C-alpha positions in Angstrom: 0.0 0.0 -0.2 1.1 2.9 -0.8 2.2 5.8 1.8 1.7 9.3 2.4 4.2 11.8 1.3 6.2 12.7 4.6 6.0 16.4 3.4 3.3 18.1 0.9 2.9 21.7 -0.4 5.6 22.7 2.1 3.7 21.4 5.4 4.7 18.2 7.4 2.4 15.7 6.9 2.9 13.1 9.7 2.1 14.1 13.4 4.9 14.9 15.1 6.4 13.1 18.6 5.4 16.5 20.7 1.9 16.4 19.2 1.6 12.5 20.3 2.6 13.4 23.6 0.6 16.0 23.8 -2.6 14.0 23.0 -1.4 11.2 25.5 -1.4 14.0 28.7 -5.0 14.9 27.1 -6.2 11.7 27.1 -4.5 11.2 30.7 -6.1 14.1 32.1 -9.5 13.3 30.7 -9.6 9.7 32.5 -8.3 11.3 35.5 -11.3 11.8 37.2 -12.8 8.4 36.4 -9.4 6.7 37.5 -10.0 8.1 40.8 -13.6 7.3 41.1 -12.7 3.5 40.4 -9.7 3.4 42.9 -12.0 5.1 45.8 -14.3 2.4 45.5 -11.9 -0.4 45.0 -10.7 1.0 48.3 -14.0 0.6 50.2 -14.2 -2.9 50.6 -12.7 -6.7 48.6 -15.8 -7.6 47.1 -16.2 -4.2 45.4 -12.8 -4.4 44.9 -13.1 -7.5 42.9 -16.1 -6.5 41.2 -15.0 -3.2 39.9 -11.1 -4.6 38.8 -12.5 -5.6 35.1 -14.8 -2.9 34.6 -12.3 -0.2 35.7 -9.5 -1.9 33.4 -11.8 -3.0 30.5 -13.6 0.8 30.0 -9.9 2.2 29.0 -9.4 -0.5 26.4 -13.0 0.0 25.2 -13.0 4.0 25.1 -9.5 3.7 22.9 -10.3 1.2 20.7 -14.1 2.9 20.2 -12.8 6.5 19.8 -9.9 5.0 17.1 -12.6 3.2 15.0 -15.2 5.8 15.1 -13.2 8.9 15.1 -9.8 8.2 13.8 -8.7 9.5 17.3 -9.2 9.3 21.1 -10.3 12.4 22.7 -6.7 13.7 23.0 -6.1 13.3 19.4 -8.9 14.6 18.4 -8.0 17.9 20.3 -4.5 18.1 19.2 -6.0 18.0 15.8 -4.0 14.5 14.3 -6.2 11.4 13.5 -5.1 7.9 12.9 -5.5 7.0 9.3 -4.3 3.5 7.3 -1.1 4.3 4.9 -2.8 5.9 2.2 -4.6 8.8 4.4 -7.7 6.4 4.2 -9.8 5.6 7.2 -9.2 2.7 10.0 -11.6 0.0 10.8 -12.9 -1.9 13.9 -9.7 -4.0 13.2 -7.1 -1.7 13.1 -8.2 -0.2 15.8 -8.2 -3.5 17.8 -4.8 -4.0 16.4 -2.9 -0.9 17.8 -4.2 -1.6 21.4 -3.8 -5.4 21.2 -0.6 -6.0 22.7 -1.7 -3.3 25.8 -4.7 -5.1 25.8 -3.1 -8.9 26.5 -1.1 -7.3 29.4 -4.3 -5.8 30.8 -5.9 -9.6 30.7 -3.0 -10.9 32.4 -3.0 -8.2 35.2 -7.0 -8.2 35.5 -6.5 -11.9 36.1 -3.6 -11.7 38.4 -5.6 -8.9 40.5 -8.8 -11.1 40.8 -6.4 -14.0 42.0 -4.7 -11.9 44.8 -8.2 -10.0 45.8 -9.6 -13.7 46.6 -6.5 -14.6 49.0 -6.4 -11.2 50.8 -8.1 -11.2 54.6 -11.0 -9.3 53.7 -11.4 -7.8 57.4 -7.6 -6.5 56.7 -8.1 -5.0 53.4 -11.1 -2.8 54.5 -9.2 -1.7 57.4 -6.3 -0.7 55.7 -5.7 3.1 55.7 -5.8 4.2 52.3 -4.7 2.4 48.7 -1.0 2.3 49.7 -1.9 0.2 52.8 -4.0 -2.2 50.7 -1.4 -2.4 48.1 1.0 -3.3 50.5 -1.1 -6.0 51.4 -1.8 -7.6 48.1 2.0 -7.3 47.1 3.1 -10.9 48.9 0.5 -12.6 47.7 1.6 -11.7 43.7 3.1 -14.9 42.0 6.8 -14.7 41.4 6.5 -14.8 37.4 4.1 -11.3 37.8 7.6 -9.0 38.1 8.7 -11.1 34.5 5.3 -9.8 33.1 5.9 -6.0 34.6 9.3 -5.6 33.0 8.2 -6.9 29.7 5.5 -4.6 29.9 7.9 -1.8 30.6 10.3 -3.2 27.6 7.1 -2.8 25.1 6.3 0.8 26.5 9.8 1.9 26.0 10.1 -0.1 22.8 7.6 1.8 21.6 8.7 5.0 22.0 12.4 4.4 20.7 10.8 3.3 17.5 8.7 6.2 17.3 11.7 8.5 17.7 13.9 6.7 14.9 11.7 6.5 12.1 10.6 9.2 9.6 7.1 8.5 9.7 7.1 8.7 13.4 5.0 5.4 13.7 5.0 3.4 16.8 5.4 0.0 17.5 1.8 -0.7 17.3 1.2 1.3 14.2 3.7 -1.3 12.5 1.7 -3.8 13.9 -1.8 -2.4 12.7 -0.6 -0.7 9.7 -1.5 2.5 10.7 0.0 6.1 10.7 -0.8 9.3 12.4 -0.9 12.2 10.1 -2.9 15.8 10.8 -6.1 16.5 10.8 -5.9 18.8 7.8 -4.5 16.2 5.7 -7.0 13.7 7.2 -9.6 15.8 5.7 -8.4 15.9 2.2 -11.4 14.7 -0.5 -8.8 13.4 -3.1 -5.3 13.1 -2.7 -2.9 15.0 -5.0 0.1 13.6 -4.1 -1.3 9.8 -5.5 0.3 7.9 -8.2 -3.3 7.0 -8.9 -4.8 10.5 -9.3 -4.1 12.8 -12.0 -3.5 16.3 -10.9 -3.3 19.3 -12.8 -2.0 22.7 -12.1 -5.0 24.3 -10.7 -6.2 21.5 -8.5 -2.7 21.4 -6.8 -2.2 24.8 -6.0 -6.1 24.3 -4.1 -5.1 21.6 -2.2 -1.9 23.8 -0.9 -4.4 26.6 -0.3 -6.9 24.0 1.7 -3.6 22.7 3.9 -2.7 26.8 4.8 -6.0 27.5 5.5 -6.7 24.5 8.1 -3.4 24.8 9.8 -4.4 28.4 10.5 -7.6 27.4 11.9 
């Protein structure tokens, strides 16, 4: 499949590292109230904590996949005006949206399973009487299986590998982009009705000039 050009009409097509970084933090701030709410519920007692493990973790996977598939990006990406597309600039579907998050979902599934398992083993009274989430975590830590540290280390390696790969390629694609076959571009290029740079499109000078004006006008908004 043909990739979009790196630059067009004097403008960079692909989202920069800093755009993607800002989108990540925007999503973090958007999710914070819900994160604290789930943490509060899980801190009340052992039974509620077990009941909330799956919905509290599954929500964020559903949020990411849904918004990526339906809108081309999470709320953070929409806010900073970048979009996820296929390499040729066309919209992604549910498959690409899921594959972008597949590794994170796999790690989340393992973590959820372990959390439910250790919550089932902890003393309910001790958990309820613990003074805050850090004390509760201290109670749970000795119950974690020995292999779980390997899972956490592997997850950290994955996260850092994502960053390194993103920084070292000219299209600023992270590992999940390579897995899903996606790219992240600036909104104005995702919104263009015709791809004037495509080898399959006959482009005259008037159209090329008009598309350049379109890009510049979108950049100024």
